[in-house]
N, C-alpha and C positions, 0 to 999 in steps of 0.2 A: 504496500499500499504506499503511495505517494505520501510525502509529508505535504503540508499546505502551510505557505507564507504565513508568518506573524499580520503583515499587511492583508494580506489574502481572507483569512480568518477574520480578520477588525472589518473588514467591511463586507461580508456576510454577516456580521452581526447587530452593525449597523443597517445593514435592509432589514433584517428580521425584526430588529427591534422595529423600527418605523413599522411592518407590518402589522407585527403586535399591538403595536398603542393605535394605531387606523381600526382596528376589530374591536381589542379589548377596552383602550384608556391607557393612561400614565400608569393609574391605580395598579391595576390588575396587569402591567407589564414585568410580569415576572423576572425573574434572570431565568428561570427552570424552563419558563414559558418561553423566551428570546431563544435560550440555547435549541431545546427545540425543534424551532418555525427554521432555525436555521441551521439543521439537522446535523449538532455538534453537539460533541460531550460538555456538558456544563464547568465543569474544572478548563477546558481550553477559554471559554468565556472569561473567568476567572482571572485566566492568566494574560489576556491581554489586555482586560480592563480591570485593574485592582479594585475598582468602587463603582459602585451602579451611576455615580454623579459623573464618573469619567467616562463612562458609555453613554450617557446622556447627553453630556455636553458634545460628544463627538457627533450624535447624530443631528443636534440640530445645526450645528458645524454644514453637515451635509446637507442639510435642509434648507439652512438659509443660502446655501449657496446657487442651489436652484433656479429659487425665481431672482437672484441676483443675474444671473449668466443671460433671463430676458432681457435686462438694461442693457447689457452688452451690444445687443444688435437694433438697437434704438435708430432711426435715422438719425440726421437733426432737423430739426422743424427750419420754418422763418424764423421764427420769436424763440428765445428760450423758454417763455411762454408753452408752445406748441410742442415744444421738445418735451418740455418735463411732462406735460398733459398725455405724450403720446408713451410717456416710461410708465405712467401708471397706468393707463390702459394693456398696456404690454404683461404688465407683474398681473394684473385681471384676467387677463388671457390666460396665463399660466395656472392661474388660481382656479378657473371654469377647466381646465384641462384637465389638474391633476387634484380633485378636491381633498382625497385624501390626506396627500403628501402636505397641501397645506392646512387643515384638520390637524393632523399630529404635529405639526409646528406648531401651532396656536397651542396646543393642551400642553405638549413642550415645555415652551415658555410657563405660561401660566402654572404648570405641577412646579417650576425650577425654581418661580414668584414665590410661593410659600413657602416653599422648601429649602433653597437655598439663596437668601434675594442678591448676597456678595455674587453670585454666578448671573442671576438675571442682569444683574448692573452692568457687567462686564459685556453679557451677551448684547442689550441693549445698546451698549455704548459700539459696540462692533458694526451691530446694524445700522447702526446714523454715521459711521464716518465712512461705512464701503456703501451705503444710498448718495451721500456726498459727494464721491471721490467716482462715480458712476453717474451723478451729474456733473461734476462738473469737465467729465473727459466729454460729457455730451455738448456741454455750452458752451464751453472754455470761460475767456474773462468776460462773458454777457451780466454775469451774476458777481454782486462782490458777497465777500465773506459771508456776510451779517444773513442775504439773501438764500444764498446757498444752505447756510443750514437750515434757516427757518422754510426753505422747499422741502428738505430732505425729509425734516421733521414731519411736517405734514402730510410729504406724500407717505410714510409709513404709515401714521395714523389715517389717515384713508382707505389703504386698502387693509389695515387691520381691523378699521369697521366693515369695510366690504366682506369679508372672510365673515366675519359675523352673521351677517345677513344671507352673504350666499349659504353656511350653511343651514341656516334656517329655514330659507324660502327656498333656495333649487331651485329659481324661476328666470333660466336666462334670459327673457326681456328685459324684466325685471332690472337683473345686476346690469344688464346695458345701461337700465335709464338712468341706474344711481351711480354707475361710474360716470357717465358723462356730467352728471351733477357735482360729480366729486373730482372733474379734471377743469371744470366749470372756478371749483372755487379754488382748485391750486394754480391755475393761469392767472386770478384775481390777485390773489397774493403775491404773486410772482411780478405782475403788472404792477403793483402796488409799492416796489422797489426801484 
């Protein structure tokens, strides 16, 4: 039997954890259930991830990168407001295409906020910084630092709100209308700078 490298095993556990969280929630994402979903021995899970917090942080990092990849492919609009609004549209398109992943990400963040506020603060800071960088790459010098920070925070807040709404109603037409309203709000903020 061939040995599986630690990095490959790590990826298996991250994927299995996302699946378990999407199906059973964070509270029921036991290491035993995760190891079974990865079709690996429980001891391997504990070897690769020393604590459940380490595993959950790795999962959150992997989930956070997925919607951020959508931001990398946004074409620049004629104005900074149009560009950033399109970034939100792309994130929502990712959400609609990956509702289980988005819900698992949200649920994991809320669990972390309750159980490890310091880690939640770190995760939120990384989200803000990464979003600021993505917006900065797309709009260049068209936004000053204060506007860039305000736009990235509002974009994250709007996305999180749309995620909650979408998880509740699952109506694609309603999501489209709500997204356009959110894009207008984001555009108005940017235009005011």
